C-alpha positions in Angstrom: 88.4 110.9 101.1 89.2 110.3 97.2 91.5 112.2 95.1 88.5 113.7 93.4 87.2 115.0 96.6 90.4 116.3 98.0 90.8 120.2 98.1 93.9 122.3 98.6 94.1 124.1 102.0 97.7 125.3 102.1 100.2 126.4 99.6 102.7 123.5 100.2 102.0 119.8 99.8 104.1 117.2 101.5 103.5 113.5 100.4 104.7 110.8 102.7 105.3 107.1 102.1 104.2 104.7 104.9 106.1 101.3 105.1 109.8 101.9 105.8 109.5 105.5 105.7 107.0 106.8 108.4 106.3 103.4 109.8 108.9 101.0 111.0 107.0 98.1 109.4 109.0 97.4 106.2 111.8 95.2 107.8 109.4 93.2 110.1 107.0 92.5 107.2 109.7 91.2 105.0 111.7 89.3 107.6 108.6 87.7 109.3 106.0 87.6 106.5 107.1 87.9 102.9 110.2 85.8 102.9 109.1 83.0 105.3 105.7 82.8 103.3 107.6 82.3 100.0 109.7 79.6 101.5 106.6 77.8 102.7 104.6 78.1 99.6 107.5 76.8 97.3 108.9 74.3 99.9 112.3 76.0 100.0 113.4 74.9 103.4 116.7 73.2 102.1 118.0 76.6 101.1 116.0 78.7 103.6 118.9 80.7 105.1 120.6 82.0 101.9 117.2 82.5 100.2 115.9 84.7 103.1 119.1 86.7 103.2 118.9 87.4 99.4 115.2 88.3 99.7 116.1 90.9 102.3 118.8 92.3 100.2 116.4 92.8 97.3 113.6 94.3 99.2 115.3 96.2 102.0 119.0 97.0 101.5 119.9 97.6 98.0 118.4 99.9 95.1 115.4 97.5 94.5 114.2 98.5 98.1 110.5 99.0 98.0 110.0 97.0 94.8 106.5 95.8 94.1 105.8 92.5 95.9 105.2 90.6 92.6 108.2 92.0 90.9 110.3 91.1 93.9 108.8 87.7 93.9 109.6 87.1 90.2 113.2 88.3 90.7 113.6 85.9 93.6 112.0 82.9 92.0 114.2 83.4 88.8 117.3 83.3 91.0 116.1 80.3 92.9 115.1 78.6 89.6 118.7 79.1 88.3 120.5 78.4 91.5 118.7 76.0 93.7 115.5 74.2 92.3 113.2 74.4 89.4 110.3 76.8 89.8 107.5 75.4 87.5 105.8 78.2 85.3 108.2 81.0 86.3 108.2 82.3 82.8 104.4 83.0 82.9 104.8 84.9 86.2 107.7 86.9 84.8 105.6 87.8 81.7 102.7 88.9 83.8 104.8 91.1 86.0 106.4 92.6 82.9 103.2 93.2 81.0 100.3 93.7 83.4 99.0 97.3 83.8 98.2 96.5 87.4 100.2 94.3 89.9 97.7 93.4 92.6 95.8 90.3 93.9 92.8 91.0 91.7 94.8 91.5 88.5 96.7 88.3 89.4 93.2 86.4 89.8 92.1 87.7 86.2 95.4 86.3 84.8 94.8 82.9 86.6 91.3 82.7 85.3 92.8 83.1 81.7 95.9 80.9 81.9 95.3 78.4 84.9 99.1 78.6 85.4 100.5 76.9 88.5 103.1 79.6 89.3 100.5 82.4 89.1 98.3 80.3 91.5 101.0 79.9 93.9 102.0 83.6 93.7 98.5 84.5 94.6 98.3 82.1 97.4 101.7 83.5 98.7 100.2 87.0 98.5 97.2 86.1 100.4 99.4 84.3 103.0 101.6 87.4 103.3 98.6 89.7 103.9 97.2 87.3 106.7 100.6 87.1 108.2 100.8 90.8 108.4 97.4 91.1 109.9 98.6 88.8 112.7 101.5 91.1 113.7 100.9 92.7 117.0 100.2 96.4 116.7 103.2 97.0 119.0 105.4 95.5 116.2 104.3 98.1 113.7 105.3 101.5 115.2 106.3 104.8 113.6 110.0 105.7 113.5 111.3 108.1 116.2 110.4 111.8 115.5 107.7 110.9 112.9 104.7 112.2 115.0 106.6 115.4 115.8 107.8 115.8 112.3 104.2 115.4 110.8 102.7 117.7 113.4 105.3 120.4 112.8 105.0 120.2 109.0 101.3 120.2 109.0 101.4 123.8 110.3 102.8 124.8 106.9 101.6 122.0 104.5 98.8 119.8 103.5 100.0 116.2 104.2 99.2 113.3 101.9 100.0 109.7 102.5 101.1 108.3 99.2 101.8 104.5 99.7 101.8 101.3 97.6 100.6 99.4 100.6 97.2 98.0 101.4 94.7 100.9 102.3 93.3 99.1 105.5 96.9 98.4 106.8 98.0 101.9 106.3 94.9 103.5 107.9 95.0 101.1 110.9 98.6 101.5 111.5 98.5 105.4 111.2 95.4 105.7 113.3 96.6 103.5 116.1 99.5 105.8 116.8 97.3 109.1 116.3 99.3 110.1 113.1 96.1 110.5 111.0 95.4 113.8 113.1 98.2 115.5 110.9 97.0 113.9 107.5 94.6 115.4 105.0 94.3 112.5 102.5 95.2 108.8 102.4 96.2 107.4 99.0 97.3 103.8 99.0 97.5 100.9 96.6 94.0 101.2 95.3 94.4 104.9 94.3 97.1 104.2 91.7 100.8 104.5 91.4 102.8 107.0 93.5 103.6 108.8 90.3 100.0 109.0 89.3 98.9 110.2 92.8 101.5 113.0 93.1 100.5 114.1 89.5 96.8 114.3 90.4 97.5 116.0 93.6 99.6 118.6 91.9 96.6 119.5 89.8 94.8 120.8 92.9 96.7 124.0 92.6 100.2 123.6 94.1 103.3 125.0 92.4 105.6 122.1 91.9 108.5 123.9 93.8 106.2 123.7 96.8 105.7 119.9 96.6 107.7 117.3 98.4 107.7 113.6 98.4 109.2 111.9 101.5 110.2 108.2 100.9 112.7 105.5 101.5 112.9 103.7 98.2 114.0 104.4 94.7 110.4 104.2 93.5 109.6 107.2 95.7 112.4 109.2 94.3 111.5 108.2 90.7 107.8 109.3 91.4 109.0 112.8 92.7 111.5 113.4 89.8 108.9 112.2 87.2 106.6 114.9 88.5 109.3 117.6 88.8 108.8 117.9 92.6 111.2 117.7 95.5 112.3 114.4 97.1 113.3 114.1 100.8 114.9 110.6 101.6 114.5 108.6 104.8 117.7 106.6 104.9 117.5 102.9 105.7 119.0 102.2 109.1 119.3 106.0 109.7 115.7 106.8 109.9 115.6 108.8 113.3 118.5 110.9 112.0 116.5 111.6 108.7 113.4 112.7 110.5 115.2 114.9 112.9 116.8 116.6 109.8 113.5 117.0 108.2 112.2 118.9 111.3 115.4 121.0 111.8 116.3 121.8 108.1 114.2 120.4 105.3 110.8 122.0 106.2 112.1 125.5 106.7 114.0 125.2 103.4 110.7 124.1 101.6 108.8 127.0 103.2 111.5 129.5 102.3 111.9 128.2 98.8 115.5 127.2 99.2 115.1 123.4 99.1 116.2 123.0 95.5 119.7 123.0 94.1 122.6 122.1 96.4 120.5 120.7 99.1 118.2 118.6 97.0 121.3 117.2 95.2 123.0 116.3 98.5 119.9 114.5 99.7 119.5 112.4 96.6 123.2 111.6 96.5 123.2 110.5 100.2 120.0 108.3 99.4 121.7 106.6 96.5 124.9 106.1 98.4 123.0 104.6 101.4 121.5 101.8 99.2 124.7 100.7 97.4 
Protein backbone atom coordinates (compact mmCIF):
# COMPACT_ATOMS: atom_id res chain seq x y z
CA UNK A 1 0.00 0.00 0.00
CA UNK A 2 1.28 3.47 -0.89
CA UNK A 3 0.76 6.80 0.87
CA UNK A 4 -1.75 7.75 -1.81
CA UNK A 5 -3.79 4.60 -1.24
CA UNK A 6 -3.76 4.72 2.55
CA UNK A 7 -6.99 5.73 4.29
CA UNK A 8 -7.53 6.72 7.91
CA UNK A 9 -9.48 4.16 9.97
CA UNK A 10 -9.08 5.42 13.54
CA UNK A 11 -8.78 8.88 15.07
CA UNK A 12 -5.26 8.28 16.40
CA UNK A 13 -2.10 7.61 14.36
CA UNK A 14 1.06 6.05 15.78
CA UNK A 15 4.16 5.99 13.58
CA UNK A 16 6.90 3.52 14.50
CA UNK A 17 10.52 3.38 13.41
CA UNK A 18 12.00 -0.07 12.76
CA UNK A 19 15.77 -0.54 13.25
CA UNK A 20 16.84 0.11 16.84
CA UNK A 21 13.30 1.02 17.86
CA UNK A 22 10.92 -1.89 17.29
CA UNK A 23 13.52 -4.31 15.94
CA UNK A 24 16.72 -5.19 17.79
CA UNK A 25 18.63 -4.96 14.53
CA UNK A 26 20.51 -1.69 14.72
CA UNK A 27 23.41 -2.82 16.91
CA UNK A 28 24.01 -6.07 15.05
CA UNK A 29 23.87 -4.40 11.64
CA UNK A 30 26.44 -1.77 12.60
CA UNK A 31 28.71 -4.07 14.62
CA UNK A 32 28.71 -6.96 12.15
CA UNK A 33 27.95 -5.29 8.80
CA UNK A 34 28.40 -1.53 8.41
CA UNK A 35 31.66 -1.09 10.30
CA UNK A 36 33.48 -4.26 9.17
CA UNK A 37 32.49 -3.65 5.53
CA UNK A 38 34.02 -0.17 5.73
CA UNK A 39 37.25 -1.57 7.17
CA UNK A 40 37.34 -4.12 4.36
CA UNK A 41 36.52 -1.70 1.53
CA UNK A 42 39.15 0.88 2.53
CA UNK A 43 41.68 -1.65 3.89
CA UNK A 44 41.74 -0.14 7.38
CA UNK A 45 42.84 -3.25 9.25
CA UNK A 46 45.86 -1.50 10.84
CA UNK A 47 43.47 0.70 12.84
CA UNK A 48 40.46 -1.64 12.95
CA UNK A 49 39.75 -1.62 16.69
CA UNK A 50 39.63 2.16 17.30
CA UNK A 51 37.86 2.78 14.00
CA UNK A 52 35.09 0.26 14.70
CA UNK A 53 34.67 1.64 18.21
CA UNK A 54 34.31 5.15 16.82
CA UNK A 55 31.90 3.96 14.12
CA UNK A 56 29.64 2.50 16.81
CA UNK A 57 29.80 5.72 18.85
CA UNK A 58 28.72 7.77 15.84
CA UNK A 59 25.92 5.45 14.76
CA UNK A 60 24.62 3.96 18.00
CA UNK A 61 25.48 5.73 21.23
CA UNK A 62 25.56 9.50 20.71
CA UNK A 63 23.28 12.20 19.28
CA UNK A 64 24.19 11.15 15.73
CA UNK A 65 22.49 7.78 16.35
CA UNK A 66 20.43 6.80 13.31
CA UNK A 67 22.35 9.07 10.93
CA UNK A 68 21.95 8.24 7.23
CA UNK A 69 24.51 5.61 6.22
CA UNK A 70 26.27 7.89 3.74
CA UNK A 71 26.41 10.82 6.16
CA UNK A 72 27.85 8.51 8.79
CA UNK A 73 30.36 7.15 6.30
CA UNK A 74 31.51 10.63 5.22
CA UNK A 75 31.90 11.70 8.85
CA UNK A 76 33.91 8.57 9.73
CA UNK A 77 36.11 8.72 6.63
CA UNK A 78 36.93 12.37 7.34
CA UNK A 79 38.13 11.39 10.82
CA UNK A 80 40.14 8.50 9.35
CA UNK A 81 41.63 10.83 6.73
CA UNK A 82 42.79 13.26 9.41
CA UNK A 83 43.90 10.74 12.03
CA UNK A 84 45.02 7.53 10.34
CA UNK A 85 45.45 7.44 6.55
CA UNK A 86 44.57 9.37 3.40
CA UNK A 87 41.10 8.73 1.95
CA UNK A 88 41.36 9.63 -1.74
CA UNK A 89 38.45 11.72 -3.02
CA UNK A 90 36.84 12.26 0.42
CA UNK A 91 35.94 15.85 -0.46
CA UNK A 92 33.76 14.70 -3.37
CA UNK A 93 31.85 12.28 -1.13
CA UNK A 94 31.37 15.00 1.50
CA UNK A 95 30.08 17.40 -1.14
CA UNK A 96 27.62 14.82 -2.49
CA UNK A 97 26.33 14.02 0.99
CA UNK A 98 25.87 17.73 1.70
CA UNK A 99 24.16 18.69 -1.54
CA UNK A 100 22.29 15.63 -2.84
CA UNK A 101 18.51 15.70 -2.54
CA UNK A 102 18.51 11.93 -2.11
CA UNK A 103 21.06 9.80 -0.25
CA UNK A 104 20.58 6.34 -1.73
CA UNK A 105 22.46 3.80 -3.82
CA UNK A 106 20.62 4.92 -6.95
CA UNK A 107 21.43 8.58 -6.37
CA UNK A 108 25.04 7.69 -5.67
CA UNK A 109 25.25 5.74 -8.93
CA UNK A 110 24.02 8.83 -10.79
CA UNK A 111 26.75 10.91 -9.15
CA UNK A 112 29.35 8.31 -10.13
CA UNK A 113 28.15 8.45 -13.73
CA UNK A 114 28.78 12.19 -13.69
CA UNK A 115 32.10 12.36 -11.81
CA UNK A 116 33.76 8.92 -11.99
CA UNK A 117 35.13 9.67 -8.51
CA UNK A 118 36.97 6.82 -6.77
CA UNK A 119 35.61 7.59 -3.30
CA UNK A 120 32.02 7.62 -4.57
CA UNK A 121 32.65 4.28 -6.28
CA UNK A 122 34.02 2.79 -3.08
CA UNK A 123 31.10 4.22 -1.09
CA UNK A 124 28.64 2.48 -3.42
CA UNK A 125 30.58 -0.77 -3.25
CA UNK A 126 30.58 -0.47 0.54
CA UNK A 127 26.84 0.15 0.62
CA UNK A 128 26.17 -2.86 -1.59
CA UNK A 129 28.41 -5.00 0.61
CA UNK A 130 26.53 -3.82 3.68
CA UNK A 131 23.18 -4.79 2.14
CA UNK A 132 24.50 -8.22 1.16
CA UNK A 133 25.98 -8.71 4.63
CA UNK A 134 22.69 -7.78 6.29
CA UNK A 135 20.84 -10.22 4.03
CA UNK A 136 23.16 -12.97 5.25
CA UNK A 137 22.29 -12.40 8.91
CA UNK A 138 20.18 -15.19 10.32
CA UNK A 139 16.55 -14.28 11.01
CA UNK A 140 17.10 -15.26 14.64
CA UNK A 141 19.61 -12.39 14.86
CA UNK A 142 17.00 -9.83 13.77
CA UNK A 143 14.41 -9.94 16.55
CA UNK A 144 11.95 -7.40 17.93
CA UNK A 145 12.71 -5.98 21.34
CA UNK A 146 10.85 -7.46 24.29
CA UNK A 147 7.24 -6.20 24.66
CA UNK A 148 7.09 -4.80 21.10
CA UNK A 149 4.49 -7.29 19.84
CA UNK A 150 2.30 -6.75 22.91
CA UNK A 151 2.72 -2.99 22.57
CA UNK A 152 1.68 -2.91 18.91
CA UNK A 153 -1.27 -5.22 19.51
CA UNK A 154 -2.47 -3.05 22.39
CA UNK A 155 -1.94 0.26 20.58
CA UNK A 156 -3.66 -1.02 17.43
CA UNK A 157 -6.95 -1.19 19.35
CA UNK A 158 -6.92 2.60 19.52
CA UNK A 159 -4.74 3.76 16.63
CA UNK A 160 -3.74 3.27 13.03
CA UNK A 161 -0.15 2.03 13.02
CA UNK A 162 2.35 3.13 10.37
CA UNK A 163 5.93 1.92 10.07
CA UNK A 164 7.99 5.01 9.22
CA UNK A 165 11.56 3.90 8.60
CA UNK A 166 14.61 4.98 6.61
CA UNK A 167 15.66 1.35 6.16
CA UNK A 168 15.34 -0.80 3.05
CA UNK A 169 11.67 -1.69 2.38
CA UNK A 170 12.25 -5.39 1.74
CA UNK A 171 14.30 -5.77 4.91
CA UNK A 172 11.64 -4.05 7.02
CA UNK A 173 8.79 -6.11 5.59
CA UNK A 174 10.71 -9.39 5.90
CA UNK A 175 11.74 -8.74 9.50
CA UNK A 176 8.32 -7.60 10.71
CA UNK A 177 6.51 -10.37 8.84
CA UNK A 178 8.79 -13.09 10.26
CA UNK A 179 7.70 -12.22 13.80
CA UNK A 180 4.03 -11.56 13.04
CA UNK A 181 4.24 -7.83 13.68
CA UNK A 182 2.62 -6.80 10.39
CA UNK A 183 -0.70 -8.06 11.76
CA UNK A 184 -0.85 -4.82 13.74
CA UNK A 185 0.37 -2.46 10.99
CA UNK A 186 -1.75 -0.50 8.51
CA UNK A 187 0.97 0.85 6.21
CA UNK A 188 4.72 0.38 5.73
CA UNK A 189 6.71 3.46 4.69
CA UNK A 190 10.43 2.83 4.24
CA UNK A 191 13.42 4.38 2.48
CA UNK A 192 11.70 4.59 -0.90
CA UNK A 193 8.69 6.53 0.45
CA UNK A 194 10.66 9.63 1.39
CA UNK A 195 12.04 11.13 4.58
CA UNK A 196 10.39 10.50 7.94
CA UNK A 197 9.44 14.17 8.09
CA UNK A 198 7.73 13.89 4.71
CA UNK A 199 5.95 10.63 5.55
CA UNK A 200 4.52 11.99 8.80
CA UNK A 201 3.47 15.17 7.00
CA UNK A 202 1.60 13.21 4.31
CA UNK A 203 0.00 10.83 6.80
CA UNK A 204 -1.27 13.80 8.82
CA UNK A 205 -3.13 15.00 5.73
CA UNK A 206 -5.36 11.92 5.92
CA UNK A 207 -7.50 13.63 8.54
CA UNK A 208 -5.74 13.16 11.89
CA UNK A 209 -5.46 16.02 14.34
CA UNK A 210 -1.83 16.68 15.20
CA UNK A 211 -2.42 16.18 18.93
CA UNK A 212 -3.50 12.63 18.08
CA UNK A 213 -0.34 11.69 16.18
CA UNK A 214 2.74 10.14 17.77
CA UNK A 215 6.14 9.13 16.37
CA UNK A 216 7.97 6.36 18.23
CA UNK A 217 11.69 6.37 17.59
CA UNK A 218 15.16 5.83 18.99
CA UNK A 219 17.23 8.46 17.19
CA UNK A 220 17.40 12.27 16.99
CA UNK A 221 16.11 12.16 13.41
CA UNK A 222 12.89 10.58 14.64
CA UNK A 223 12.45 13.30 17.24
CA UNK A 224 13.23 16.02 14.69
CA UNK A 225 10.68 14.59 12.24
CA UNK A 226 7.99 14.63 14.93
CA UNK A 227 8.77 18.15 16.12
CA UNK A 228 8.92 19.47 12.54
CA UNK A 229 5.36 18.23 12.02
CA UNK A 230 4.06 19.44 15.39
CA UNK A 231 3.27 15.90 16.61
CA UNK A 232 4.26 13.98 19.74
CA UNK A 233 7.45 11.96 20.15
CA UNK A 234 7.86 8.85 22.27
CA UNK A 235 11.48 7.68 22.65
CA UNK A 236 12.76 4.13 22.84
CA UNK A 237 15.94 4.60 24.85
CA UNK A 238 19.12 2.88 23.67
CA UNK A 239 20.10 0.08 26.11
CA UNK A 240 16.72 0.56 27.88
CA UNK A 241 14.42 -0.67 25.13
CA UNK A 242 12.31 -3.15 27.10
CA UNK A 243 11.74 -0.57 29.84
CA UNK A 244 10.68 1.98 27.20
CA UNK A 245 8.22 -0.36 25.49
CA UNK A 246 6.75 -1.37 28.83
CA UNK A 247 6.12 2.27 29.74
CA UNK A 248 4.55 2.80 26.33
CA UNK A 249 1.99 0.08 27.15
CA UNK A 250 1.39 1.13 30.74
CA UNK A 251 1.41 4.92 30.39
CA UNK A 252 1.98 6.50 26.98
CA UNK A 253 -0.92 4.96 25.02
CA UNK A 254 -3.51 5.95 27.61
CA UNK A 255 -2.15 9.49 27.79
CA UNK A 256 -2.35 9.80 24.00
CA UNK A 257 -5.90 8.43 23.95
CA UNK A 258 -7.02 10.67 26.83
CA UNK A 259 -5.36 13.77 25.38
CA UNK A 260 -2.91 14.25 28.28
CA UNK A 261 0.34 13.28 26.53
CA UNK A 262 1.49 16.83 25.85
CA UNK A 263 3.07 19.24 28.27
CA UNK A 264 4.98 17.84 31.23
CA UNK A 265 5.02 14.19 30.12
CA UNK A 266 6.21 15.00 26.60
CA UNK A 267 8.92 17.29 27.97
CA UNK A 268 10.09 14.58 30.36
CA UNK A 269 10.30 12.02 27.56
CA UNK A 270 12.37 14.29 25.30
CA UNK A 271 14.70 15.25 28.17
CA UNK A 272 15.28 11.58 29.07
CA UNK A 273 15.96 10.81 25.41
CA UNK A 274 18.55 13.56 25.03
CA UNK A 275 20.30 12.68 28.29
CA UNK A 276 20.49 9.01 27.29
CA UNK A 277 22.55 9.83 24.17
CA UNK A 278 25.02 12.29 25.68
